[in-house]
N, C-alpha and C positions, 0 to 999 in steps of 0.2 A: 378498939373498933368493934363494932357489932357485925358479926358474920352469921348469916342464917343458912339453912339448908338450900334455899334457892340460889344463893350466891355460890355455894360449894358446887352445886350441880352445874351452874353456868361456867365456873372456872374449870371444872372437870371436862366439860364439853369443849371449851376452847383449847385445853391442853390435850385433848383426845385421850382422856383417862376414863376408866370405868370404875366408879365408886358405887358399891352396893348401898341400898337405902339404909341398912343398919349401921353402916360406917359413916354416913353423912354427918351425923351429930358430932362424933368424935373428930372428924376432919374439920368441922366448923370451929370447934373449941381450939384445936391445934393451930389452925390458920389465924384465929383471933389472937392467940398468944404470940405468934410470930409478928403479926402486924403491930401489936402493942409494943413489942421489943423494938421494932424499927421506929416507932413513934417516940419512944424514950430515947433512942440513940439520936434522933434528929433534934431533940430538945437540948442536947449537950452543948455547952458553950465552947465552940471551937473557932470562933472568929479571930481570936488573938494568937492562935497557934500557927507556926510556920510549917509548911509541908515537909515531910521527911522523905529522903530518897531511900532510906533503909531504917527499919525500926530498931535495929540493934546499935551497938557501939560503933561509931564511925572510925575509931582507931583500931587497926589490926594489931593484935598481940602476936608477934612472931617469935618462934624459938630460935636459938642460936644455930647457925648453919655449920654443924660440926659432923664430920664423917664418923659413923659409928661402926662400920664394918671395913676391915682392911681389904687389900687386894687378894682375892682368892682364885686368881686365874689358874695357877698351877694345880690347885686341888681340883678344879673343874675339868682341866685338860686330862687329868688322870682318869676321870670317869667317862670321858667322851669316847665313843667307839672309833672315831677317826678324826685326825686333825691335819691341816695343811696350811702352813704360813700363818698360823695364829687364828685360823678359822675352823669352825666345826664343819665336817663333811657329813652330808645327809644323803640318803638314797634318792635317786631321781624318781619322781612320782608322776610327772607330766611328760608325755612324749612330744 
């Protein structure tokens, strides 16, 4: 698609962007490249394709549900400053 400086100025005004005159030509070239890419994408034959809910593999590969760490409650209770009835006691911070 052909994009000229006038179109770049018009788009910049609509988008409330400030583009200096020396950058208008570079912006026109980049905008034309993006529009050409969209034109190429729209020409792709997608009529026979079914929509995807997710682009990845629909089957989840799950690992075995195996415990890797044993019960360490006794080791943690030794480190705790205070315990009562199997619960950690902490200082009161809110009156």
